[in-house]
C-alpha positions in Angstrom: 0.8 -15.6 -13.6 3.8 -13.3 -13.0 3.6 -10.0 -11.3 4.4 -8.2 -14.6 1.7 -10.0 -16.4 -0.9 -9.3 -13.7 0.1 -5.6 -13.8 -0.4 -5.5 -17.5 -3.8 -7.2 -17.1 -5.1 -4.8 -14.5 -3.8 -1.7 -16.2 -5.3 -2.8 -19.4 -8.6 -3.4 -17.7 -8.6 -0.4 -15.4 -7.1 2.5 -17.2 -6.7 4.3 -13.9 -6.3 4.1 -10.2 -3.3 4.8 -8.0 0.2 4.3 -9.4 1.6 0.8 -9.0 5.0 1.1 -7.2 7.5 -1.6 -6.3 5.6 -2.7 -3.3 2.5 -3.4 -5.4 4.6 -5.4 -7.9 6.2 -7.3 -5.0 2.7 -8.0 -3.6 1.6 -9.5 -6.9 4.7 -11.7 -6.9 3.8 -12.9 -3.4 0.2 -13.5 -4.5 1.6 -15.9 -7.1 4.4 -17.5 -4.9 2.1 -18.3 -2.0 -0.5 -19.7 -4.4 -3.3 -17.3 -3.3 -4.9 -17.5 -6.7 -5.6 -21.2 -6.2 -8.3 -20.3 -3.7 -9.0 -16.6 -4.1 -9.9 -14.4 -7.1 -8.9 -10.9 -8.1 -11.1 -9.3 -10.7 -12.7 -12.7 -10.9 -9.5 -14.4 -12.0 -8.3 -17.4 -9.9 -9.9 -20.1 -7.8 -13.4 -20.1 -6.4 -12.7 -21.8 -3.1 -12.5 -18.7 -1.0 -13.7 -15.1 -1.3 -12.9 -12.6 -4.1 -10.3 -10.1 -2.6 -10.6 -7.3 -5.1 -12.2 -5.0 -2.5 -10.7 -6.5 0.7 -8.7 -3.4 1.5 -11.7 -1.2 1.3 -14.0 -3.6 3.1 -11.7 -4.6 6.0 -8.8 -2.2 6.2 -5.1 -2.6 6.7 -5.1 -3.6 10.4 -7.6 -6.5 9.7 -5.6 -7.8 6.8 -2.4 -7.7 8.7 -3.8 -9.5 11.7 -5.6 -12.1 9.6 -2.4 -13.0 7.7 -0.5 -13.6 10.9 -3.2 -15.7 12.6 -6.1 -16.7 10.2 -7.4 -19.3 12.7 -8.3 -16.5 15.1 -11.0 -15.4 12.7 -14.2 -17.2 11.8 -13.7 -20.1 14.4 -15.3 -23.5 13.6 -15.4 -22.5 9.9 -13.2 -23.3 6.9 -10.0 -21.5 7.6 -7.0 -20.3 5.6 -3.7 -22.1 6.1 -1.2 -20.1 8.2 1.8 -19.1 6.1 5.3 -18.3 7.2 5.1 -14.6 6.2 7.1 -11.6 7.5 5.9 -8.1 8.1 7.5 -6.8 4.9 5.6 -9.3 2.8 2.4 -8.5 4.6 3.0 -4.8 3.8 3.6 -5.6 0.2 0.4 -7.7 -0.1 -1.5 -4.9 1.6 -0.1 -2.4 -1.0 -1.3 -4.7 -3.7 -4.8 -5.0 -2.2 -5.0 -1.2 -1.9 -4.0 -0.9 -5.5 -6.5 -3.5 -6.8 -9.3 -1.9 -4.9 -8.6 1.5 -6.4 -8.5 0.7 -10.2 -11.3 2.0 -12.4 -13.7 1.1 -13.8 -13.3 -2.7 -13.1 -13.0 -2.4 -9.3 -16.5 -0.9 -9.3 -18.2 -4.0 -10.6 -16.3 -6.7 -8.7 -16.5 -9.1 -6.9 -18.7 -11.0 -9.4 -21.1 -13.8 -9.3 -20.0 -16.2 -12.1 -19.5 -13.8 -14.9 -19.7 -13.3 -18.6 -17.6 -10.4 -20.0 -18.2 -8.7 -23.3 -16.2 -6.1 -25.3 -12.6 -5.0 -25.4 -10.4 -4.6 -22.3 -11.5 -1.6 -20.3 -14.7 -1.1 -22.3 -18.3 -2.3 -22.2 -17.8 -4.6 -19.2 -21.1 -6.4 -18.5 -21.6 -8.5 -15.4 -24.6 -10.8 -15.4 -26.3 -12.1 -12.4 -25.9 -15.8 -11.6 -29.5 -16.6 -12.7 -29.1 -14.6 -15.9 -25.9 -16.3 -16.7 -27.1 -19.9 -16.1 -30.0 -19.3 -18.4 -27.5 -18.7 -21.2 -25.6 -22.0 -20.7 -26.5 -25.6 -21.4 -26.2 -27.9 -18.4 -23.0 -29.3 -19.8 -21.5 -25.8 -20.4 -22.5 -24.8 -16.9 -20.6 -27.8 -15.6 -17.6 -26.7 -17.7 -17.8 -23.2 -16.3 -17.3 -24.5 -12.8 -14.3 -26.6 -13.9 -12.9 -23.6 -15.9 -13.1 -21.4 -12.8 -11.1 -24.0 -10.8 -8.6 -25.1 -13.4 -8.2 -22.5 -16.1 -9.2 -19.0 -15.0 -5.9 -18.2 -13.2 -4.0 -18.6 -16.6 -6.6 -17.8 -19.3 -8.7 -14.7 -19.5 -12.0 -14.6 -21.4 -11.5 -10.8 -22.1 -10.3 -9.7 -25.5 -6.7 -8.5 -25.4 -6.1 -9.5 -21.7 -3.3 -12.0 -21.4 -2.5 -13.7 -18.1 -0.2 -16.7 -18.5 -1.7 -18.4 -21.6 -3.7 -16.8 -24.5 -7.1 -15.3 -23.9 -10.0 -17.5 -24.7 -12.1 -14.6 -26.1 -13.6 -15.8 -29.4 -11.9 -19.2 -29.0 -15.0 -20.9 -30.5 -14.2 -19.3 -33.8 -10.4 -19.2 -34.0 -9.7 -22.6 -32.5 -11.0 -24.2 -35.7 -8.4 -22.2 -37.7 -5.3 -23.2 -35.8 -4.6 -26.6 -37.2 -5.6 -27.6 -40.7 -8.2 -30.4 -40.7 -9.2 -29.9 -37.0 -12.4 -28.2 -36.1 -12.7 -26.2 -32.9 -13.9 -29.1 -30.7 -11.1 -31.4 -31.9 -8.4 -28.7 -31.5 -9.6 -27.8 -27.9 -9.6 -31.5 -26.9 -6.1 -32.1 -28.2 -4.8 -28.9 -26.7 -6.1 -30.0 -23.3 -4.8 -33.5 -23.6 -1.5 -32.8 -25.4 -0.7 -29.1 -24.6 3.0 -29.3 -25.5 1.9 -30.1 -29.1 -0.4 -27.2 -29.3 1.6 -24.2 -28.1 0.2 -20.9 -29.5 3.0 -18.8 -31.1 4.4 -16.3 -28.7 3.6 -18.3 -25.6 5.7 -20.8 -23.5 5.0 -24.4 -22.8 3.6 -23.8 -19.3 0.2 -25.5 -19.3 -0.5 -28.4 -16.9 0.4 -31.7 -18.5 -1.8 -34.2 -16.6 -5.3 -33.1 -17.4 -5.9 -36.6 -18.9 -5.3 -38.0 -15.4 -7.0 -35.5 -13.2 -10.1 -34.8 -15.4 -12.6 -37.3 -16.5 -13.8 -37.5 -20.1 -17.1 -35.9 -18.9 -15.1 -33.0 -17.3 -13.2 -32.4 -20.6 -16.4 -32.5 -22.6 -17.9 -30.0 -20.2 -14.9 -27.6 -20.5 -15.0 -27.8 -24.3 -18.8 -27.1 -24.3 -18.1 -24.0 -22.2 -15.2 -22.8 -24.3 -17.3 -23.2 -27.4 -19.7 -20.5 -26.0 -16.9 -18.0 -26.4 -17.8 -16.8 -29.9 -16.8 -13.1 -29.6 -20.3 -12.1 -28.6 -21.7 -11.9 -25.0 -20.1 -15.1 -23.8 
């Protein structure tokens, strides 16, 4: 997820907020370069290992963020801690600028951080966040398992919002259009092959950037679960 792509995503979703300057763009580049999205989420996109940071600037403030980045082990002793990065003050200032910007966008910033989410509607419109209990009731056990894997493996590159592009194509309505991509392949077959052989299933307009070793790092049950979850994205409320 490049800085430019993230900016496009947030502007498309937000439609407002403070203007994004070069420090904000540099902050997004650092977010990617340091791998922050592997553990944290912004607007629910990223890893689910550590807290969502959409509102961290509002909740904690500039001084806290600056100190925490320099010495994360000093906070929350005897708990799971963030690695200490070799980061200079200019980079810290750029990340703080990014956090200030993400916390200010409207209307999305008003409804994050989420529980596990389902999003409906076009970008910037009709955003619906379900509670965890409500959401789980809508998914089969297999799809719920797939949702967990999706949040860890897929969410930093693939949005589930119509018209929002991160690195790869959006999965909005994938249950319907996956079956139309390759003649003779239904949606389930197409998704399975795209996971196992991504270089053979590049969507026009996108680069060959998808991870190539899912067959090694995911079990067949994991892949079945992801597919079950993706097949809930039918352009409705999923």
